[in-house]
N, C-alpha and C positions, 0 to 999 in steps of 0.2 A: 504494500500500500504506500501511497505518497502521503507523508505526514504534513499536516497543516494545523498549527496551533490555534488558528482563528476560525476553523471551519465549525459549522453548527454542532456536529456531533462531539467534537472536542470540547465544546463549551457546555453542552447540556448533558452528555453522558461520558464524562472523562474516564471513568474506570474501564468501561467497555472499549472505548476508542484507543486509549493508550495501552490497555492490556494487549490488544491485537498488535499495536505498533511495536511494542517491545519484543514481540516474537521475531522481528526482523533485525534486532540488534539494539544495543544501548545508546549508540550514537548514529544518527542518520542525517542525510542531506535533505533539506526541504526546498523545493522549487518555489513554494508559496512565500516563504520567508527569505529566500535567497541566502540561506545560511545553514550551517550545521545545527543540529538539535541534540543536546545531551538529554536523554529521556529517562534513564534508569536512576533510581535513588543514589546508587553508588557513584555514577558518573556526575550527577548534579552536585552531590556533596564534594566530590573530588575537584570539580570545577570551581566551586566557591573557595576551596582551600588553595588552589593553584594560582599564585600571584606571579609566577615566572613565565609559564607557557601561555597563560590567558591573561589579558589585560582588561581592567575595568575602566580604563581611561576613555572618557567621552569628550574631552576638551577638543580633540581634533575634529570629531563629528560636528560639534557645535560651531567650531571655527569655520568649517566648510559651509555650514548653514548660513553663517553671517556674511559670506562673500557677496558683495554687490548689494547688501542691505544697508539700512540706515545706521548712523552712529549709535542711536538708542538701542537698536537690536544687538549691536556688538557689546553694549554694556550689559544686556541681559545674558548674553553668552558668557561674559566674564564672571558674572555672578554665579551662574550654574557651574562654571569650571572650578569654583571654589567649594563645591559640594564634595565632601570627603568620599561619598559612595561612588563618585565618578572619577576618582583618582587612584593611582597606584602608589605604593611606598616609593620614596620617603615622604612625598607630599601627603598621602593619606594618613600616615602616622602623625605628622605634624599637625594636621587639621583635626584629627580625632582626639589627640591627647588632652586638650583643654576641656573637652566636653564629657568624656566617658565617666569621670568621677561623679557627675551629677545624676547618672542614671543607674547606679548600682542598686541591687535589691534593698540595701539599707536606706539609701537616699530616697528611693521611690516609696518605701514603706512609711517613711515619715510624712509623706504627702497623702496618705490614705484618707484622713479625716477631711481634707480639703476636697478630694475627689468625691467623697460621699456627699458633702454639702452641695457641690455643684450639681450632682445627679438629682438630689432631692429638690433643689430649687428649679431645675428644668421640668421635672414632673409637676411641681406645684403650679407651673405656668401653663399647663395643658388647658386648652379651651374646654368649656363645658359642652356637653353633648355626646361625649363618648367616642367620637371619631377623631383620630390623631394621625397626622403624617409623621411617623416616627423618624423619618429621615430629616425633615426640616425642623421639627420641634425637639428632637432628642439627639439623634446620632451625629448631626452636624454641630450643634452648639456645645455639647458637653466636652468633646476633645479639644475644641478650639478654646474654650474657657480655661480648661486645665493648662494648656500650653501657654496661654496668656499669663496665667498666674505664675507658672514656672519661669517665664522670661521676664517677669516683672512689668508686663504691660497692663494697661487698664482694661477692665472687662468691656467697657464701651467700645473698644477698638476691635472686638471680636468679629463683627460682621464685615468690617472693612478688610481686615487681612484674610478673612475667609474667601472673599471675592478675589483678592489678589492671588491667593493660592490656586484657585480654580483656573485663573488665566495663565499662570505660570505652568500649570499642569498640561496645558496644550502643547508646550514645547518639551516638557520632561517626558511625557508618554508618547511623543510622536515617533512613528516608525520612520518617517522622512522629515526630519526637522527643517530641511530647506524649503518645504512647502507650507510651513505654518504661517498663518496670518500674523504679521508682526505687531499690529496695532494694539491688541489687548495685552500681549506680552510686554511691549514697551511701556504701556501705562502702568502695569503691575510692578515692573522693575523700578520705575521712577518712584512709585509710592513706597516700595520696600526700602529703597536706598534712603529716602528722606525719613521715613518712619524710624528705621533702626539706627540711622545716623544720629537722630536726636536721643534715642535710648542709650546708645553707646556713649555719647558725650555726658549724659546724666550719670551713667555708671562710673565714668572716669572721675567725675567731680564728687559723687556721693555713692560709694559702693553699697549695694543693697543686700548682697549675699545671695542673689538669685543665680540661676544658671548663666544668664548673660553676664553677670558680674564675674563669675568664674572664668568665662571666656576672655573678657576684656582684660582681666588682671592676671591671666595665666603667665607662668614663667616658662612654659614649654614652647619656646620659639616666639618670635614676633610675627603676628598676623597683620597683613596689609588691611587697609580699610575695606576693600572689596571682599577679602577673605573673611573678615569679621561679619560683614553683612551677609555673605554667603552662608556662613555657619548658622547665623540666626534664621535665615529663610529656610534652610534645610531642617532645622529643629521644628520650625513652625509648620512647614509643609508635611514633613514626615510624621510629626507628632499629632496632627489632627486629621489630615486627609486620609491616611491609610487606616487609622483607627475608626474613622467615620465609615469607611467602606466595609470594614470587618463587621461593625455593628449592624449596618444596613443589611448586609448579606445574611447575618445570623438571624435578625428579625424576620427576614423574608422566609427563611427556612422554617422557622418556628410557626409562622402563620400558615404554612403549607402542611406542617406536621404537628397536629395537636397532641399526638402521643409523646413527642419530645417535650412539649410544654408541660404535660402532666408529670413526666419524669422529673423535670427540673423543679417543679413545685414540691414534689415528694422528697427530693434530694437536693436541697439548696447548697448543702456542703459539697456537692459535686459540680458546682458551676465552673470552678476554675479548670477542672478536667474537661468539661464541655467546651470551654473557650478554646482549648487546644484542638479539639476535634473540628470546631467551626473554622479555625485557622487552617487546618489541613484541607478541608473540602471547599472553603469559601474565603480564603485569605485574599487580600487585595492584589497581590502580585501573582501572575500566572507564569512569568518567566523573567529572567534577567539577561541582558545582552553582554557579551564579552567579545573582544577582538583577539584573534590568534596572534600571539606575540612572536612565536617561533614555530617553524614547521615541526610537527611531531605526530606520533600516532596516538590516537585516543579512541577507546572502545572499538578497536579493530579497523578504524578509518584513518586515512592520512589527511591531517588538517594542515593547510599551508598558511604560512605567515601572511597576515593581512586579511584573511577571511573572517567572516563573522560567525559567532556561535551563540545560540540561546540556551541558557541553563533552564530547562523546562520544569519549573517547580511543580506545576500542575500535574505533570506526568509522574515525577518522583513521588509526589504525595499520594499517588494511586498505584504505586508499584506493588504488585501482588507478592513479590519476593520479600517485601518488608512489612506490608500491612495485610492482615487477614480480612477478607471480605472488604476490599478497598472501596467498593461502591456503596457500602452501608454506612450510615451515620451512627456511630457508636459513641455515645456521650461518656461511656466509662472506659474508653480505649486508653490503656496504660500498659507499657510505655507507648508514647506517640512521637516518634522521631521525625515529625514533619519538618519541612525546610521552608516554611512560610516566612520565617524571619531571617532567612539566609543562613550562612554558616561561616565559621572561621573568621578570617580577617574582616569580612564585610557583614558579620552578624549584626542585625539591627540594634543600635544603641538603645532605642526606645522600647524594646520588647517587654521589659518589666513594667513599664508604664502602661503600654497597650493592654497587657494582661490584667493589670489592676483596674483600669477603666472599664474594660469589657466585662469583667467578672462583677464589678460593682453595679454597672448599668443593668445587666441581665437579672441579677439576683434582686435588685431593688424594684425594678419594673414589675416583675412577676409577683413580688410580695405585696406591692401596692394595689394591684388590680386582679381580682379573682377571675375576671373575664378578659381573655386575650384571643381575639379572632380577627380574620380579615374583614375589612369593610368594603370589599370589592375584589376584583381579580388581582392576584399578586403579580407585580411587574415581572416581565421576562428578564433574563440575564442579558446585559449588554456587555460585550467584551471585545478585546483586541488580542493580539498575540501576547501582550505584556500585562494586561490587567483587566478586571471586570468588576461590575457592581450592579445593584438593582435599586431603581428609584422610579417613582415614589413608593413609600411603604405605608399604606393606609390600614390602620388597625382600629378595631372597636374595643375600647377599654372601659370597664366598669368596676 
């Protein structure tokens, strides 16, 4: 079979589709993606760990996209080039160092009460009448407000930078960055640079002890102004956009599966384990791109320098060699070695925070409302080779 990460069956029936695909080998060429695909759990994990033969650098891709574009678009590219997940060592190490201490399990646990307060306040604002768009009223604002608090930004800025993140996402998730409409990207970049420039100056004058303060006053190398802004936008984007998608996808699954809702109600102590399963089957990232840095053999195939390869997280997370009944949603699955947060050098810094937010949100929502059911057809999955989500999410809550 010819593998296509973005075909309908790969999106709607991933266990069946990639189960068949894996019969033809762990690494295959895709004409649809014009790239190699690492499909097995072992090969995707190895790809995440391999910083020598596979490169995460996207600065060159963005630079090519900026050719012939405006100076403002070049500024957007410069900002994204400062994102650590698009860089290889030593740049990746220098950019990651000032941030990683703020997202350790201990640091995140200290934020638990604040997360709970934000979740409770969002639910308190639900409109009367019982029908709620859980995406707009819950999954979007909760992670954004949490990140605003962590960065030391005002709650009132949440809607502003949420919109900016949506616009930047047009470039981040673009399969062909050179074809992206630059107007919204340029506007968002200008807003980000201005907004975080002011916060950075405030932190220099009056350190607040926030994550932003740790970045600004880090002794792990001097970051340029654009690198500082880039670090802030990455935390903001990664900290709320991806968690929003995880929550939205989890809510959609629960609205389709009342049996899972019943189980979570009877076993609230199992919510954290359930979040891992939702991350396996409905995490926001379906694949991660890499560039072949050196010609080498991988999975029985010869990969040549300069070619592209996608680490197919969606396939790895449904690999029958690792997961029993990969097509089934098992909220008690343990161990659950999914790769939804990446692995190795590029393991998601915000994984602990995303887990805390998702666990708190799911447990609280089901505890507050005895009735949880769809208020209309559940939205179909919208996806690309790299990510997917489901919006709107209309629920009837009582």
